[in-house]
C-alpha positions in Angstrom: 3.3 47.4 -9.9 2.6 44.8 -7.4 0.2 41.6 -8.6 -2.0 43.0 -5.8 -1.9 46.9 -6.8 -2.5 45.9 -10.2 -5.8 43.7 -9.5 -6.9 46.6 -7.2 -6.3 49.0 -10.3 -9.4 50.8 -11.9 -11.2 48.5 -14.4 -8.5 46.0 -13.6 -11.6 43.5 -13.5 -14.3 44.1 -16.3 -17.4 45.3 -14.9 -20.0 43.7 -17.2 -22.6 43.6 -14.9 -22.2 47.3 -13.7 -22.4 46.0 -10.1 -20.2 48.8 -9.0 -22.2 51.4 -10.7 -25.3 53.0 -10.3 -28.1 51.9 -12.6 -28.9 53.7 -15.7 -32.3 53.0 -17.3 -33.7 54.0 -20.4 -31.6 57.1 -21.2 -32.0 58.1 -24.6 -28.8 58.8 -27.2 -27.7 57.5 -30.1 -26.1 54.0 -30.7 -22.7 55.9 -31.1 -23.1 57.5 -27.6 -24.4 54.1 -26.2 -20.9 52.5 -27.2 -18.9 55.2 -25.6 -21.1 55.3 -22.2 -20.6 51.1 -22.5 -17.0 51.4 -22.6 -16.5 54.0 -19.7 -18.9 51.6 -17.6 -16.7 48.1 -18.9 -13.8 49.8 -17.2 -11.8 51.2 -20.4 -9.9 54.2 -20.0 -7.6 54.2 -23.2 -8.5 53.6 -26.8 -6.0 53.4 -29.7 -7.3 53.9 -32.8 -7.6 55.2 -36.2 -11.0 56.9 -37.5 -12.7 56.4 -40.7 -16.2 56.6 -42.4 -18.0 53.4 -41.0 -16.5 54.2 -37.5 -16.8 57.9 -37.9 -20.2 58.2 -35.7 -18.4 56.7 -32.8 -15.6 59.5 -32.7 -18.2 62.5 -32.6 -19.1 61.2 -28.8 -15.9 60.0 -27.8 -14.5 63.8 -28.2 -17.0 64.6 -25.4 -16.0 61.5 -22.9 -13.9 62.5 -19.8 -13.1 59.1 -18.8 -11.3 57.6 -22.1 -8.2 58.8 -23.5 -8.1 58.4 -27.6 -4.7 57.9 -29.1 -4.7 58.2 -32.6 -2.0 55.9 -34.0 -0.8 56.0 -37.5 -1.5 52.7 -38.7 -4.1 50.3 -37.1 -1.8 47.7 -36.7 -0.1 49.8 -34.1 -3.7 50.1 -32.3 -3.8 46.7 -32.1 -0.4 46.1 -30.7 -0.6 48.7 -28.4 -3.5 47.7 -27.0 -1.8 44.4 -26.5 1.1 45.9 -24.7 -1.5 47.6 -22.5 -3.1 44.8 -21.7 -0.1 42.6 -20.9 1.6 45.2 -18.8 -1.5 46.2 -16.8 -3.6 43.1 -16.5 -6.6 45.3 -18.1 -8.7 44.3 -21.3 -6.8 46.9 -23.9 -9.2 48.6 -26.3 -8.4 49.5 -30.3 -10.8 50.6 -32.8 -10.7 50.9 -36.3 -13.0 51.5 -39.3 -14.2 49.2 -41.8 -12.8 47.5 -45.0 -9.0 48.3 -44.7 -9.1 49.8 -41.5 -10.4 46.4 -39.9 -8.0 44.4 -42.1 -5.1 46.1 -40.6 -6.1 44.9 -37.4 -6.1 41.3 -38.2 -2.2 40.8 -37.4 -2.4 42.3 -33.9 -5.6 40.1 -33.2 -4.1 36.9 -34.5 -0.7 37.8 -32.3 -3.1 38.4 -29.3 -5.3 35.1 -29.7 -2.0 33.3 -29.9 -1.0 34.8 -27.1 -4.0 34.7 -25.1 -4.0 38.8 -24.4 -7.4 40.2 -23.5 -8.2 42.9 -26.2 -11.5 44.0 -27.1 -11.2 45.1 -31.0 -14.3 47.7 -32.2 -14.6 48.1 -36.0 -17.4 50.3 -38.2 -19.0 48.2 -40.5 -21.2 49.5 -43.5 -24.8 50.1 -43.0 -26.7 47.0 -42.1 -28.4 47.1 -45.6 -25.5 47.3 -47.7 -23.7 44.3 -45.7 -23.2 41.7 -48.6 -23.1 44.2 -51.2 -19.4 44.6 -51.7 -20.2 48.1 -50.5 -17.4 50.6 -50.8 -14.6 50.0 -47.8 -16.9 46.4 -46.8 -14.7 43.9 -45.6 -16.3 40.4 -43.6 -14.2 41.3 -40.7 -16.4 38.6 -38.4 -15.6 36.0 -41.0 -12.0 36.8 -41.5 -11.2 36.9 -37.7 -13.4 34.1 -36.7 -10.5 31.5 -36.4 -8.2 34.2 -34.9 -10.9 35.7 -32.1 -11.9 34.1 -28.7 -15.4 35.4 -30.2 -16.7 38.1 -32.0 -20.0 39.9 -32.6 -21.7 41.7 -35.5 -24.0 44.2 -34.2 -26.7 45.7 -36.7 -29.1 47.2 -34.2 -28.6 50.2 -31.6 -30.2 48.2 -28.4 -27.8 45.8 -28.5 -24.5 47.6 -28.7 -24.6 48.0 -25.0 -24.7 44.5 -24.0 -22.5 43.5 -26.7 -19.7 45.8 -25.1 -20.4 44.1 -21.8 -19.9 40.7 -23.0 -16.9 41.4 -25.2 -15.2 42.5 -21.9 -16.3 39.4 -20.1 -15.5 37.1 -22.6 -11.9 38.6 -23.2 -10.9 38.6 -19.4 -12.7 35.6 -17.8 -11.6 32.0 -18.6 -8.6 31.8 -20.8 -8.3 35.5 -22.1 -8.3 36.3 -25.7 -9.3 39.1 -28.3 -12.7 39.8 -28.9 -14.0 41.8 -32.4 -17.4 43.8 -32.0 -18.0 44.7 -35.3 -21.1 47.5 -35.3 -23.0 48.5 -38.7 -23.0 52.3 -39.3 -26.5 53.1 -39.1 -27.3 51.1 -36.0 -24.6 54.0 -34.0 -26.6 56.7 -36.1 -29.8 55.3 -34.6 -31.7 56.1 -31.8 -31.5 53.5 -28.5 -32.6 53.9 -24.8 -29.1 52.9 -22.9 -29.7 50.8 -20.0 -26.8 50.2 -17.4 -25.8 47.4 -15.9 -27.0 45.1 -18.7 -28.1 41.3 -18.6 -25.2 39.5 -20.4 -26.9 36.7 -22.7 -23.9 34.1 -22.8 -25.2 30.4 -23.1 -22.8 28.0 -22.9 -20.1 30.2 -21.8 -19.1 28.7 -18.5 -14.9 28.4 -17.8 -14.0 26.5 -15.4 -12.1 27.9 -12.8 -12.0 25.4 -9.7 -10.2 22.4 -10.2 -11.2 18.7 -9.5 -9.9 17.8 -6.4 -9.5 14.0 -7.1 -6.8 15.5 -9.9 -5.4 17.4 -7.7 -4.5 14.9 -5.1 -3.5 12.3 -7.6 -0.9 15.1 -9.0 0.2 16.0 -5.7 1.0 12.1 -5.3 3.1 11.6 -8.3 5.0 14.6 -7.2 6.2 13.3 -4.1 6.8 9.9 -5.6 8.5 11.0 -8.9 12.4 11.5 -8.3 13.0 13.9 -11.7 9.9 16.1 -11.7 10.0 19.6 -13.4 7.7 22.3 -13.0 7.0 23.8 -16.5 5.4 27.2 -16.1 3.8 28.9 -18.8 2.3 32.2 -20.0 -1.0 31.1 -18.3 0.4 31.3 -14.7 0.9 35.5 -15.5 -2.8 35.5 -16.7 -3.9 34.1 -13.6 -1.7 36.2 -11.5 -0.5 33.4 -9.9 3.1 33.6 -9.5 3.6 34.3 -5.4 1.2 31.0 -5.6 3.7 29.2 -8.0 6.8 30.5 -5.7 5.2 28.9 -2.7 4.3 25.5 -4.5 8.4 25.6 -5.9 9.6 26.3 -2.4 7.6 23.7 -0.7 8.1 21.0 -3.4 11.9 21.7 -4.1 10.9 21.1 -7.7 13.3 23.0 -10.4 11.1 25.4 -12.2 11.6 26.4 -16.2 9.6 29.3 -17.7 8.7 29.6 -21.3 9.1 32.7 -23.5 5.7 34.0 -22.4 6.4 33.3 -19.0 9.5 35.2 -18.4 9.1 36.7 -15.1 6.6 34.4 -13.8 9.4 33.2 -11.3 12.6 35.0 -10.6 15.5 34.4 -12.7 17.8 34.8 -9.6 16.3 32.0 -7.4 18.4 28.8 -6.9 15.3 26.6 -8.3 14.9 28.5 -11.7 16.7 26.6 -14.5 16.0 29.4 -17.0 13.7 29.1 -20.5 13.5 25.9 -22.1 12.8 25.7 -26.2 14.6 25.9 -29.4 17.1 28.9 -27.6 16.4 27.7 -24.1 19.0 26.9 -21.3 20.8 23.8 -21.7 19.7 22.8 -18.2 16.3 23.8 -18.9 16.1 21.8 -22.1 17.5 18.8 -20.7 15.5 18.8 -17.3 12.3 18.4 -19.5 14.1 16.2 -21.7 15.3 13.6 -18.8 12.5 14.1 -16.3 10.1 11.5 -15.1 7.2 13.9 -14.3 6.4 17.1 -15.9 3.9 19.4 -14.1 2.9 21.8 -17.1 1.3 24.7 -15.7 -0.9 27.3 -17.9 1.4 25.9 -20.9 0.6 24.0 -24.2 3.5 21.9 -25.2 4.1 24.1 -28.0 6.5 22.9 -31.3 9.4 25.5 -30.0 9.4 24.2 -26.7 9.0 20.3 -27.3 11.1 20.1 -30.5 10.5 16.8 -32.4 7.1 16.0 -30.4 7.5 12.0 -30.6 11.0 12.4 -28.8 10.1 14.7 -26.3 10.7 13.6 -22.6 10.3 9.8 -23.4 9.9 8.8 -19.5 8.3 11.7 -18.3 4.6 11.2 -16.8 2.6 14.7 -17.4 0.3 16.3 -15.3 -1.1 19.1 -17.4 -3.2 22.1 -16.0 -4.6 24.7 -18.2 -8.1 26.8 -17.6 -8.7 25.7 -21.7 -9.8 22.1 -21.6 -9.0 22.1 -25.4 -5.4 22.6 -24.5 -5.3 19.2 -22.3 -3.7 16.5 -24.4 -3.8 18.9 -27.6 0.1 18.0 -28.4 0.9 15.7 -25.5 -1.3 13.3 -23.7 -1.4 14.0 -19.8 -1.5 11.7 -17.4 -3.7 13.7 -15.1 -5.4 16.4 -16.8 -6.7 19.5 -15.0 -8.9 22.2 -15.8 -9.0 25.0 -14.0 -7.5 28.5 -13.4 -3.7 28.4 -12.6 -4.0 30.2 -9.1 -6.4 27.8 -8.0 -4.8 25.0 -9.2 -1.4 25.9 -7.9 -3.0 26.9 -4.3 -4.7 23.4 -4.1 -2.1 21.9 -5.3 0.3 23.2 -2.7 -2.4 22.2 -0.2 -2.2 18.6 -1.3 1.2 18.4 -1.5 1.4 19.5 2.2 -0.8 16.7 3.3 1.4 14.1 1.6 4.3 15.4 3.4 2.5 15.4 6.8 2.0 11.7 6.2 5.5 11.1 5.7 5.6 11.2 2.0 8.2 14.0 0.4 9.9 13.8 -2.6 13.6 13.1 -2.7 15.4 15.2 -5.6 19.1 15.0 -4.2 20.3 13.1 -7.1 18.4 14.8 -9.6 19.5 18.2 -8.2 23.3 16.9 -8.7 22.3 16.3 -12.3 20.8 19.6 -12.9 23.2 21.5 -11.0 26.2 20.4 -13.0 24.5 21.2 -16.1 24.0 24.7 -15.6 27.4 25.3 -14.2 28.7 23.7 -17.1 26.7 24.9 -19.9 25.7 28.4 -18.8 24.6 31.0 -21.1 27.3 32.9 -22.9 28.5 34.5 -25.9 31.4 35.5 -28.2 32.7 38.9 -28.9 34.6 39.7 -31.9 37.4 42.2 -31.4 36.2 45.6 -33.2 33.0 45.3 -33.3 30.0 45.5 -30.5 28.3 42.3 -29.8 24.1 42.7 -29.4 24.0 40.1 -26.7 26.3 42.4 -24.5 24.3 45.2 -25.4 21.2 43.9 -24.2 22.9 42.9 -21.0 23.9 45.9 -20.1 20.5 47.6 -20.9 19.2 45.0 -18.5 21.4 45.7 -15.8 21.4 49.3 -16.2 17.5 49.8 -16.0 17.2 46.8 -13.9 14.5 44.5 -13.0 11.4 47.3 -12.0 11.3 48.0 -16.1 9.2 46.7 -18.8 11.0 45.3 -21.6 9.1 44.4 -25.1 10.9 42.8 -28.0 10.0 42.2 -31.6 11.0 38.7 -33.4 14.0 37.0 -34.2 17.3 37.0 -32.6 17.2 40.1 -30.2 14.1 38.7 -28.9 15.9 35.7 -28.0 18.9 37.4 -26.3 16.3 39.5 -24.6 14.9 36.6 -23.3 18.1 35.3 -22.6 20.2 38.1 -21.0 18.0 40.3 -19.2 17.2 39.2 -15.8 13.4 39.0 -14.8 12.6 39.3 -11.3 9.0 40.6 -11.7 5.9 39.7 -13.3 4.6 41.4 -16.3 7.9 43.1 -17.3 9.0 41.0 -20.6 6.2 41.4 -23.6 7.0 39.7 -26.8 5.1 37.9 -29.6 5.5 34.4 -28.5 2.7 32.4 -30.4 2.5 34.5 -34.1 6.2 36.0 -33.7 5.1 39.0 -35.5 7.7 41.6 -36.7 6.6 45.1 -35.5 5.1 44.2 -32.5 7.8 45.9 -30.1 7.6 49.4 -30.5 3.5 49.9 -30.6 3.6 47.6 -27.6 5.9 49.4 -25.6 3.5 52.6 -26.4 1.0 51.1 -25.0 2.8 49.2 -22.0 3.9 53.2 -21.0 0.5 54.3 -21.4 -1.2 51.7 -18.9 2.1 52.1 -16.5 3.3 55.4 -17.0 5.5 55.9 -14.1 7.9 52.8 -15.5 10.6 52.9 -17.7 9.7 51.1 -20.8 12.3 49.6 -23.4 11.6 48.5 -26.5 14.4 46.0 -27.9 13.9 45.7 -31.7 15.7 44.7 -34.6 16.6 46.8 -37.6 13.9 44.7 -39.8 11.1 44.8 -37.0 11.7 48.3 -36.5 11.1 49.3 -39.8 7.7 47.8 -39.7 6.2 50.0 -37.6 8.3 52.9 -36.2 5.8 55.6 -37.7 4.3 54.7 -34.0 7.2 57.2 -33.0 5.1 60.1 -33.9 2.1 58.9 -31.8 4.6 58.5 -28.9 6.0 62.2 -29.5 2.7 63.8 -29.8 1.1 61.9 -26.8 4.2 62.6 -24.8 5.0 58.8 -24.4 8.5 58.8 -23.4 9.7 54.8 -24.5 13.0 54.0 -25.1 13.5 51.8 -27.9 17.1 49.8 -28.6 17.4 49.0 -32.4 20.0 46.0 -32.5 21.0 47.3 -36.2 23.2 44.4 -37.6 22.1 45.2 -41.2 20.2 42.3 -41.7 17.4 39.9 -41.1 19.4 38.4 -38.5 17.4 34.9 -37.4 17.0 34.1 -41.1 20.6 34.7 -42.0 21.4 32.7 -38.6 19.2 29.8 -40.6 20.9 30.5 -44.0 24.2 30.2 -42.2 23.6 27.1 -40.7 21.3 25.1 -43.4 21.3 26.9 -46.5 25.5 26.7 -47.3 25.5 30.7 -46.4 23.6 31.7 -49.1 21.9 35.1 -48.0 18.7 35.1 -50.3 17.3 38.4 -49.6 18.1 39.1 -45.9 20.5 41.8 -46.3 18.6 45.3 -45.4 21.4 47.4 -47.0 21.9 49.3 -43.7 24.6 48.8 -40.9 28.3 47.5 -41.2 29.8 46.5 -44.0 27.3 48.0 -46.8 29.4 50.6 -47.9 29.1 53.6 -49.9 31.0 53.5 -53.4 34.7 54.5 -52.5 33.8 55.6 -49.1 34.7 54.9 -45.4 31.3 55.6 -43.9 28.7 52.9 -44.1 25.5 53.4 -45.9 22.7 53.6 -43.6 19.4 53.0 -45.4 17.7 54.4 -43.4 19.7 56.4 -41.0 17.9 55.7 -37.7 19.3 58.8 -35.8 17.9 61.3 -38.4 14.9 59.1 -38.4 14.2 59.5 -35.1 15.0 63.4 -35.0 12.9 63.4 -37.9 9.6 62.2 -35.7 10.9 64.5 -32.8 12.5 61.8 -30.7 16.6 61.9 -29.5 18.4 59.6 -31.6 21.8 58.3 -30.5 23.9 56.0 -32.2 26.6 53.5 -30.6 28.9 50.9 -32.4 31.7 50.8 -29.8 31.5 48.3 -26.5 33.3 51.2 -24.2 30.6 53.6 -25.2 27.4 51.3 -24.4 26.8 51.9 -20.9 27.3 55.8 -21.5 24.8 55.6 -24.3 22.0 53.9 -22.3 22.5 56.0 -18.8 22.0 59.0 -21.3 18.9 57.4 -23.0 17.9 56.5 -19.2 18.4 60.4 -18.0 15.7 61.5 -21.1 12.3 61.4 -19.9 10.5 64.0 -21.6 10.9 62.4 -25.3 11.1 59.1 -26.9 14.8 57.7 -27.4 15.9 55.9 -30.1 19.5 54.2 -30.1 21.1 52.9 -33.0 23.4 50.0 -31.7 25.4 48.8 -34.8 26.3 45.2 -33.8 28.4 42.5 -35.3 25.9 40.9 -38.5 27.3 37.2 -37.7 26.4 36.9 -34.0 24.4 33.8 -33.6 21.7 32.9 -30.8 22.8 29.5 -28.6 21.9 27.2 -27.3 20.0 26.0 -30.2 17.5 23.1 -31.2 17.1 22.9 -34.8 13.9 22.6 -36.4 12.1 19.3 -36.2 14.9 17.5 -33.9 14.4 16.1 -30.8 15.6 18.1 -27.8 18.1 15.6 -27.5 20.2 17.2 -30.3 20.4 20.8 -28.6 23.5 22.4 -29.4 25.2 24.5 -26.6 27.2 26.4 -29.6 28.0 25.7 -33.2 28.8 22.1 -33.5 28.9 21.5 -29.8 26.6 19.0 -28.6 26.8 18.8 -24.3 27.9 16.0 -22.7 25.2 14.3 -20.9 27.1 11.0 -19.9 25.4 9.3 -22.8 28.8 9.1 -25.1 27.6 11.2 -27.7 29.4 14.6 -27.1 
């Protein structure tokens, strides 16, 4: 789906004021009915949820809704990640729902995940009766207090007349400014009481005034610095995707001729095939991208936050660079790296205005000269391309992921869990389109990939969706395969099965003298039954898939990879799980070890690139 089509899709913009709807004045109904009506009026079409006592009043009118599809998950964490995947794939607000106490606390992880990655979701939880709040009643938990640090905002609603307005405000807050999760906790008796439903509602959000239009003076200063610099880099973060500013980004990059790096959360914001793209920066970024930032004289950060996985040791990051930092969240400006030119605003407007200002500089005869810079950059990316080793007789995980990307193509959506397979998915699949790589970047949540793929497929049912998961991550949330089967959500899951917690094992190999403490998962290669030749599989992922009603496949040979992927691609009436049994000692390279300078990047184990500084 193009950005234009996505922006025009039903519910793509929260209809908080009901400007597109006929006014509804004073219709008597229960608070629960008002909740369902408000969700409909706000543009929601799908809810991922799990019922329970405190939220049960909402489930009764939900049964009568012709506009809302409820998908019953198998764990509330699955509901939250599915709402996130739906939101990331569609650009709309995702919705999840759970009951009080443990139901609500099971949403904490996906809420924290959405908060770190700025994903717009609304989480609705039931709460005990208002008179019982604070008494340690059965299944009571202070979910507002628990989630206060990990939500953009949250609400406790104890009066039925406040429900509709609160839902409108929640959607508005979640989707505007810097997107993020909003929690609405509703007391059970408020849902059972009668109220007069009115729509549209008048929101009451004093002090909430996100700034979208950047300051013209700062834009002009940034443009001046771009044309005067000799080694600029466009450092692109996930905020560009959130702002749907990828077309504007491409125009700016081609106008300036500056190199582009896209963070883990921004993969797809700029085409991998574009000559100006150096790839992903960070701990496991390309040598060219990491070194370009490190040796730049100007960093133009667009919707990025200078997190530790990109900067490495912060005090030594890009020591010669001036910084232009544009972000819609003023709290991010100069939080980690001091900005020489701070710009608060929506990335789409910032980039558009910046292009206008750069054209004005060009018209005045001031054009950046980056020829020498590109000579260095091209040398680095030619000499140090991404690659991997193969071990005779075993299957390289990088090869599997690379072939999935080639066969499924750039129009597919790929989700990833966390760890080695996540990095390989970021490295070895070529992303050409926005909204095609979904992963847990900030929180690093195991168990994200499968339910996020489920949510993405629900939001974009005509798109092929692959969940690329590790055998450890997969076992966190694989019960959602049942949800996919029962609700006809035919995702495809590639389990990169190395029988171990791969990224932790890599660190144990490199930094803990190969002492593999509690990282073997007792499955996959090398773990054999007593005296037998067959590997012990705990669990057997093919049998597990079949038990859930999915198609289960297994591949452990390089010459069968393409045929297996093509077989999975041909099945569109059921979920498919492919157990790719891979070599357990494969590692993710390049790598900047945690806590050291990006100058110490290793292209491979023990191999520091030669940047002409005499320290190869």
